[in-house]
N, C-alpha and C positions, 0 to 999 in steps of 0.2 A: 714112270714118270706120270698122277696124274696131273692134270690138264681140269683147272675150276674155271668159269663163267670171268669170272673180276681176276683171272690172271692175264684175258686179254688186250690189246689197247681199242679202244674204247671207240673209234672207230669201224673194227672188226670184228666186235664183241657178233648182234645180232645175226649180219650175214653168215657169218658163220656158224652162228649157232642154226640159222635157218636150214644153211647147205650140208650142216651136218645130220641135219635128220632126213634128210629129202634123198644122202646121198650114204646114208653108215649102209652099212651089212651086216646082218643078224653071223652070220655060218661063212664056213669055203662055199659051198657050192650057192648058195647066192651069190656070193661076190664073182664064181667066175660067170654064173648067168647076166648077172649086171657089164661081167667087164664082155660080154658077147652082146647084148641088147646095144653097147655105147662102139663099140665098133659097127657095131650098122647102121646109127646114126650118122657118125664123123665120116665113112661110108657118102653118106648122099652130101657131106660139104665140099667132097671133092669135084673141085672147077668153079667152084662160086669163091671170087676174091674181094677183098677190099677196092673200092674204088682207089682210083688212084694210083695204083701200083703196078709197073711194067713187068706180066711174070709171064712166062713163059710153060710150056708142061718137054720134059723129052726122059728116053725109056733107052736105058741103056743096059749094057750083058754085061748077064753075073758070067760066073767061070761055067756054071753048069749051064751056059746057055740063054736063062731063060731069064725074063728083063723087069729092071727096076724101075722103076714113075720117080724122075725128080723132077722137084718143082727151079725152076731159076727165076730167080730176080735182082733185076738189070733198073741202074737208074737211065731218068727219058732222056738224056742228055748229060752225056762226057764226051773230051779228047784227051783224054788221059787213064794211062791204068792205074788201078785202083784195088783196094784189096782183096781177097773172096774169103767172103764166111762159106759153112760148113759147116749148117744149126739141123740138129736133133732134137724134133720133139721131142715131149714129155706125154704121159702115161700113163703110170706105174711100167711102162715095160709088154704094156696089152691093151692101151688104148688111145685110140689117135688120129691124126695123118698135118702135114709139112698146115693145111691153110689155116688150121686154127690157131695158130700164133702169128697172126701175117700183123697185130701192132706190134708182136717184138724186128719184127723183121723190117715198120717203120720207120721203128725210132731209131734202129743198126744207122738206114740209110740215112736218118736226117741226121743223126747225128755225124757220120761222118762217109762216104762216099760211098758205099759199095757192090762186090753182085755173092750174092745168100745162093747156094744152095739148096737146099733143101727133101731129102729122101725122105721117101714116104715108105719106110722100112720093115723089115716080116714083123710083124708083133711075136706076142709070145702064148698066146692063144689058139693062134696058126702055127708055128714052129718058135720054137726055146734056143737059148742061147744054143750054138753065136753065128746065129742066124743076122739077128739083130744086127751086130757089129761088122760083122763081112759084109750087110751092107752098107755101114755106114762107113766103110775103111773102099769097097768099091765105087761110090758114090766120090770120095778125097783121093780117092786115083781117078777120074774121071778129074775130078776140078784139076789137078797139075795137072793135065796130060793138055787141060784146054781152055789153059790159061792164057797163051795170047789172042783165039778167039774169041775170047770172053771176055779182052779190055782187062784180064787180072794181073796184078803184079807174083808172079812168082814167088816172092822171097818176104812175101804178104799174104801166105795159107794160114787162117786161122780158125777155130771149129768150139762148138760151141751150145746148151740146149737148157733147157732146164727139171730138175725132177729127174725122171729114170732114162731123160737126151744131155742130163747133167753127170750120168753117171755113164751114161755111153761116150760122152766126152771127154774122160779121164778115162777111162778105157783105151778108147780108139789112140788119144795120145802115148800113150806106155806101150800101144799095138804099136803102130808110126815105127815110135824110136828105134825097136825091137829089132822091128823090119828094117827099118833104113833104107827103105824108099824114095820119103815125104817127110820135109823137115816143117815143121809145125811153130809160124811164128811167136801165136796167143791163144790161151783156150779160156772156153767160159763155162764152168761148170757151177750154174748158180743150183745153191740146193741140193745136193748132186746126191743119186741113190745108188751109194757102191759098197755099204757092206753087209750081206745074207747074213751072216754071222747074229746083227741084232742085238749083241753084250753089252752095250754102252747105254748107260746110263737112259739116257731120250729113250734110247728104243726099249726099252722097254715099259711094258704097263700104257702104253704111251696111249689115252685115249682120248688128245683130242678131234674138234675136225677139222673134216676136208682128207685123211690122211692119218689113221693112226697104226696101234704095233699088231693089231688083228692082220690088216689090210696088205700092209708091209709087207709081212712072214708068206701071207696069202698069194702078192705078186711076186716075192721070191720062187715059190715054189713053181708060178705057172717060166716063171722067166727061163730055171735054172733044168727045170727038167728031173732027170733021175737024179741032177746029181749033185739037184739040192743033201744039206745034210751032211754033206760028203768034203774031201775040200777041193779046192775050184781056185779057178784059174783068176788071178789077179785083174786078167781082159775082161773076164761078167763080173767080177767086184772090184773093181780098182787097191781099196782099201785092205786088201789083201797083197798088194801089191811091196818086195821087200826094199825093193830101188827106185827114188825117189829124182837121180841124177839125171842131168839132159832132158829134164825134159819143160816146156816154152812157158812162159810167164802166164802168171793168171790169177783171175778173178773170181770170185764169188761171196754170197754172200749166204746169209741165214737166219730166220725166225728161230725165237730162244726155248719154245712151246715144241716145235714136235721135232721125230722119229729120229732124225735129217744130221739133225745139231747137234750130237759128240761125235757123228764119226767125220761132217762135215767142219768141225775145229782141227780134229786128231790131222784129217788131210795138208790143213792149209800146216800144223804147226811140222807134216813131216816134210814138205818142200820148201818152207824154206829151214831145216836144217839140211836138206837138201843144194842148200844153194840159189832155189829156186824161188825170183822174186814175187814174190803174191799180195794181192790187195783183198783183204774179208773188211767188214761189216758183221756180229749180229742186234739182230732186232729182238730188241725185248718185248712182252708182249703179241709176237707174228706166228699164229698155224702155218704148216705146207700151202703151198702159194698165194700166198697174200697180196702179194704184188698183182694178181692177177685178177682173186677175189675180190677185193676195192682196189679199183686199183688209184682211184681218188685221194684215198686215205691217205694223212701225210708221212703215215709211219711208210708209206708204200711205195708216193712219189719219189722220198727220198731214196730209200734204197737205189729206183732204179736209173735214178741220179747219179749215184757209187756210179753203179755199175759201165753205163755209159761214160760217164770222165775218164774212166778207166781204161772204158776200146778207145775212147778222142785220144790218152793216153800208147794206148798201145799200136797206135794209129802210127803216129809221131817217129817215134824210137822201138817199135824191137820188128823185130829183120830176122829172118832163118833163107838162105843161100838153098835151093836148090841141087844134088848135086849131078 
């Protein structure tokens, strides 16, 4: 899908073009090098937090005995139990740290009080699939098992994330459903990265800024490792799932110019066919991560308001008792 400058929302054009020039890479080798450099840059942000957030760090034990860093964001004052939200950060599975998405955490907490658990999951440039999924599941189990001491309602465990974090969200809800150890009440996989096959129109030859077809392919190669190009588990690429029943109610949105447009639309269609409530909106003239790239744009504010409204509705209406 060829994307031209005039196809973009007017408020998104100049910043998208500028960042596209700054972030774009011309080869797979340069992309990998860029991911390594960005990891070093994002690692420097660890421990640096937005003013006003009540956050603390914990280290939980993986099955192999190694430690996983998680961040816990809690309300300043609450006398009641609140929903628990596991938030999985974006970054193409290859970069990023939880601290980078604190704007989203604050918006969620301001909309309806909650406790947010944000794991610093292993990145693909260090450990390919299933490392990130396993870390996400370990954090989900930890949230469930510590719900009482965290003042979390055990029947309102939610999962969300943007981009690769949205892909992990969709994979994790499939995994948790099949494992049967945790019941998830609601999921928020925003413009999720869920299909490694890249066979849809929007994923083919997409030259949009921020995230295009080449970058998407290179990121999937990193994440899947020697599994790339083979039959892949839906726990790695959720679009490969064949059974969408008994998944949690869902909210998502996506821009119409980005590679993930069609896979997100198909995902929502399959959820609805399986009887899963799913709120969805498609935003015209928007490339990948538009709401983060230019949060002041009218279309970005509209998308975020839609997402938060759906989250607020979920807090009042969606519950899933634990076994």
